[in-house]
N, C-alpha and C positions, 0 to 999 in steps of 0.2 A: 854260940852254937858250935859246933865241928861241922864245916859245910865239905859240900864238893860242890865246885859250879863247873858248868857244861853249857860252851860257847865256841863261836868259830870264828865269826868274820870279827875285823876291826869295830863294829859297833857293840860289841860286847865288852868290851877292854873298859869304856868308866865305868861298868857295874865293876866287874872284878877289880880295877884298881881299890874301888871304893870296900868292899871286903876286906881286901888284902892289907889298909891301913886302917879295919875296924880292930879297935881293942875290945870287942866283943866277942868276936868271932875270930876261929882258924878253918880258912881254907887249906884245907888239909890235901885234897888233889884238884886238879882240873879233867872235864873231861872233854876233848875236840876231836873234830874230823882227822883221819891221816892225812899226813905229808901226801901232797898232790903235784904234778906235773906244772908251773908256770913259768911264763916271759918267754923267750923268744927260743932258748936254748932247751926248756921243757928239764928244766932241772928241778928234785923234787923239792918243796917249798913248806915251808913248817906254817900253820896256820896263826896269824894274830895270835891269840887265845895263849897257842904254846910257845910263841917266843916271849909273851909276858911272865908264864910258869916259870921259863927256864931263867928267865933272870930274876924272879923270884926264889927262886930253888922247891918249886912249888912240883911234885909228881904228879906228869902227866899221862895220862890214860886216854888214847886213840886206837879201839875198836875198830874195826872194819862195819862190824855191826853192832847195837848195843845187846842184841840176844846174844852173843857171843859167850863160854862157858867159861872163858879164863878173866873176863872182863866182870862181869859178874859175882866170880871167886875173890876177884879182887875188892870189889866195892863194899862186897859184903862185912870183906876184913876191914876196910877202913872204918867200919860201921859210921855214915854219916848221919847227923841230927835231919839233916836239909840237906835239899841240893838245887840251890836255886839255875834258872837257866836263862840263855840269852842268847838266842839265834846259833843253838846248837846244830841244827839241820840237820836231825835222822829221828825218827819215829821211835819214844821207847817203850819195850816192850812192858807187860804189865809185871813179867821177872824182878825188872828195872825196878818199875816204880815203887814196890811193896817194900824194897831196903831201906830207905830213909826214913826214919822215926817219923818226921812230918811229910814227907812227901816231898814231889819235888814239886818245887815254885819257878814259874813262867812272868817274864815280863815280856810282856806282846805288844806291840808299839801301833794299839790303835783303842777305842774306847767298846770294849767286848759289852754287846754280840755283833756289834759291827766289824767289817773285813776281818772274820777269822780265816787264817791260810798265811801262806808264804811271803804275801806282797802287800801286806794293808796300808803301809806309807804309798806306794806308787800308786795303789787302786784309789786310795785319797785323793792323790793330787787331781790325779784322770779323771776322777767323778765330779772336780769344782768346791771339793768340800771346805768350805771358811777353819771348821772347828776339828781338829782329830785331838789323840792324846796317846797316853798308855797306861794298860792293865795291868796289873799281877794277879797271877790267879794259879789256884791248884790243876795240876797236869795231870788228867785221868783220860783213859783210852780214846774218848772224842778228838774231835778236830778244834782245838782252841776252845772246848768247850765246858770247861770245868769252870768252880766256885770261884768268886774274885775277892782278894782283901783289899783293891783299891786300885782307884784310878786318878789320872791330874789331865787336864787337857793343855793344848797349846793351839793356837791360832797359826792357822796356815797362809803365810804372807803372800802376795800378789805375784813377785817374780822368784818363789821358793820352787827348786827342784827336790826334787826325792831324796837326792843325795843332802842338801841343805835342812832338808825337814829330818832328815833321821839323825843326821848328826846334833842338831839338838833334844831330840828325842833321847838320844841314848845317854846324855850328857843328866837331864831332869829325871827320866826314867830312873838312873843310877840311884838319886837319892829315895823313890818309895821302894826301890827293890833295899839299899840296904835298910830302909823305916820298916819294911815289912818283916823283913828278917827279925828286928829288935822287937817287934809287937808280937810278936810266933813265939820268941826263947822269951818272952815278958807272960806270956799266956793270956794277952788282952786282945786278940784279931782273930775271927771267925770268918772265914768266909762264906758271903753269900751268892745262892745262887744265878746263874744270870736270867735276865727273861728273856722268856720263850720269845718275844716281839723284836723284831731289829735285826736279824741273825742275816748278816751277807756274810758271802765268802769272796777271797782273796786272793785267787790265785797268780803265779808268778806270770809279770808279762815275758810273752814269747816275742822272738826275733820277728816273727812275721805281723805281729802285731802291731809292731810300733814301725812299721812304714808308716810314713807319709802321706796319706789320704788328701792331695792337696783340693779336692772338692769340696772338703770340709770345711764350716764355718771359720775365721781367722781365731776364735776362742778355744775350738775346738784341737784346733794345731797346736797351739801356745801351750794345753792342758798333756797333750800327748808327749813333746817333746819334754816339757819339764818332768812330765810324769819317766820317762823313760832315762834320764839325767842323773846320775851316769852311766847306772847298767838299765836293761839291755844296749841302749845308745839305741836314739832316735834316727831313721834313715830314709835316703830315698835313692833315685838314680839320676846321674847325666851324662849323657851319650855312654849310654848303658855299661857307665861304672855304678858301682854301690859307692854312694858321700853318707860319710854320718854327720848329723847334724848338731849344734851348740841349742841352747835356748834362742827363743824368736823372741819378737817385741811388735806391740803395732806401730805402723809404717808413718801415724801420726801427720800425714799430712807429706810426708817426704815424698810419696807418689802422685800426681795430679790427675788421673785418668786411671779408670778401673784396668786391673791386669786380669787376663785369664788365667784359671786354674795353673800354678805349678810355673808361670812365665815368669824370666828372670829379668831385669832389669837393674842397672847399674845408675843409681840415681842420685849421686856425688861421690867425692873421694875418697869417702870414711863408709857408703851405704850402696847396699845390695838388697832390693826388695823382690818378693817373689808372690804372686797371686795367689788366691785362692779363693774359697767360693763366696767371699764375703770380701773386705778389704785386706788391703795387702799387707804383709808383715815383711819386716824386717831380717835377714838372717843375724844372728851372731858368730859363733864358730863354726869351722868346717873342717871335714878332715876326710880327703880324697882316702880311697880302697890302698892300703900299703904306705901311707903316709901318716907325717903328723900332724895334729890341729892345727888350724890357722884362724886367723882372723876372717872373715867372709869377702874382705876387701880385697885383700892382698889375691887368694884362692880365684876372684875373680876376673883381678890382674893379669894371674897365670893363665888361664883356657878362655880369657876371651870374648865373650858369650855373643851370639850372632843376635839381632834382631832377630823375637820369637822365640826363638830358644829356651826351653822349661825344663822344669823335674819332671819325671816321672812315675 
């Protein structure tokens, strides 16, 4: 089939590579978000999808809004049979949805109808799910509500961050998306409506939402920190300054007495413990404001917390 691929971040790269390498399909163009300022110098940067398309010699369409007349006109001229989508990042108007013969087909990183929305992986980790997965569905005007072509499951491992889990789902999901393109071309796939029950919504995690509340139980703090890693980044404050945190782990006997929530204790050469609403946790990586990430023990040696000092 003649395809137009829509995607923006690195998580879309495995799917785009699979489609570019497929002998059955032609990627005629990619649709991605426009170049944006990035880094300390705030220079304009191409999206990962645009960079791969440039390398492959594929036309890049980067409209400010997918309803722009020039974009719709060019898409009509390309005349795609189907438009596979992975994390494009903008809502598609009906005028765009109607152009491909087989519509727009989205790879979404949840088992629909659970976790519809922008942050399905983060919300699954935050909720403590044991199993998640990916779904390929036909895009319609509702939020991730279209009929589903196929799904796969993936176990959430005990120490998975959102980044870890999303990286695996991007790879196995790319196989599902390619198989879906093959099935649509062969005429053997018909999408099935999503169940009416079990619908949950997964909005983006906000910065305020991922501030660690040290009065919570240790397992809840662990889930929050893993869910917010790498973005938007879990954080707390120490001596009035913001500190970002890497994944934590149970203290497992490293601290002999209970600690008040948020209280810091240097429990060994390489061990920094923090009190929670239940048992203490051990800090992993720490990133003070304006500085590079560092091991918690190195951070503690630098700031030398006094007895009773705590995160807030």
